[in-house]
C-alpha positions as CSV (number, residue, x, y, z in Angstrom):
1,M,0.0,0.0,0.0
2,A,1.1,3.6,0.4
3,N,3.4,3.0,3.4
4,L,2.5,6.4,4.9
5,S,4.1,7.5,8.2
6,L,1.3,8.0,10.6
7,S,1.3,9.1,14.2
8,P,-0.4,6.9,16.8
9,A,-3.3,9.4,17.0
10,E,-3.7,9.3,13.2
11,K,-3.6,5.5,13.2
12,K,-6.3,5.4,15.8
13,T,-8.5,7.9,13.8
14,F,-8.0,6.1,10.5
15,E,-8.6,2.7,12.1
16,K,-12.0,3.9,13.3
17,Q,-12.9,5.5,10.0
18,L,-11.8,2.4,8.0
19,G,-13.8,0.2,10.3
20,S,-16.9,2.3,9.6
21,V,-16.3,2.1,5.9
22,L,-15.9,-1.7,6.0
23,A,-18.9,-2.1,8.2
24,Y,-21.0,-0.1,5.7
25,I,-19.7,-2.2,2.7
26,S,-20.6,-5.3,4.6
27,K,-24.1,-4.0,5.2
28,L,-24.4,-3.3,1.4
29,N,-23.4,-6.8,0.7
30,E,-26.5,-8.0,2.5
31,V,-28.8,-6.3,0.0
32,N,-30.5,-8.7,-2.4
33,T,-29.5,-7.5,-5.9
34,K,-30.4,-10.7,-7.8
35,N,-33.0,-9.1,-10.0
36,V,-31.3,-5.7,-10.4
37,E,-30.0,-5.0,-13.8
38,A,-26.5,-3.6,-14.1
39,I,-26.2,-0.1,-15.5
40,G,-23.4,1.9,-17.0
41,Q,-25.0,5.3,-16.4
42,I,-28.1,6.6,-14.7
43,T,-29.3,9.5,-16.9
44,G,-31.5,7.3,-19.2
45,L,-30.2,9.2,-22.2
46,V,-29.0,7.2,-25.2
47,N,-26.8,8.4,-28.0
48,V,-27.1,12.0,-27.2
49,V,-25.0,14.0,-29.7
50,R,-25.1,17.4,-31.2
51,E,-24.5,18.5,-34.8
52,D,-20.8,19.4,-35.2
53,K,-20.9,22.8,-36.9
54,T,-18.7,25.9,-36.8
55,A,-19.8,29.1,-35.1
56,P,-18.2,32.5,-35.1
57,S,-15.8,33.3,-32.3
58,I,-14.9,36.6,-30.6
59,P,-12.5,38.8,-32.5
60,Q,-8.8,38.3,-31.6
61,E,-8.6,41.9,-30.4
62,D,-11.4,41.3,-27.9
63,A,-9.9,38.1,-26.7
64,L,-6.6,39.9,-25.9
65,K,-7.9,43.2,-24.6
66,N,-7.6,42.1,-20.9
67,A,-4.3,40.2,-21.2
68,P,-1.5,41.7,-19.1
69,R,0.9,41.2,-22.0
70,T,0.6,40.4,-25.7
71,H,3.1,39.9,-28.5
72,N,2.2,39.9,-32.2
73,G,-1.4,39.1,-31.6
74,F,-0.9,36.4,-29.0
75,F,-0.9,36.1,-25.2
76,E,2.6,36.5,-23.8
77,V,3.5,34.4,-20.8
78,D,6.5,33.7,-18.8
79,A,8.7,30.8,-19.9
80,I,7.8,27.5,-18.3
81,F,10.8,25.5,-19.6
82,E,14.4,26.3,-18.9
83,E,17.3,25.0,-20.8
84,N,19.8,23.4,-18.5
85,G,23.4,23.0,-19.6
86,P,25.4,19.8,-19.0
87,E,25.5,19.0,-15.4
C-alpha cells in the first residue's frame, strides 16, 4: 500500500474510519440485488449528440484586450521551460 508514516493518533483515527467504511460495505453486501439490472450510467439518455458545426468566435482583439501582456497578436506568458546546460 502507500506506506504512509502515521502518528499513533492518526492510526487510531483512521482505524476507526476504515472500520466504519468496511462495516457499511458489509451492510451493502446483505442487500439482495439478484433481479437488479447492471447499469453503466443513470441518466437514461442514449446516443445524445449534437451536430458538429462551426460558429463565429470573438475577434482576436477582444480576446486579448484584458491580457496583461501580448506579442504579435498572441498572449505573452513567462517561460515555463528552462534550458539546462550539462550537469
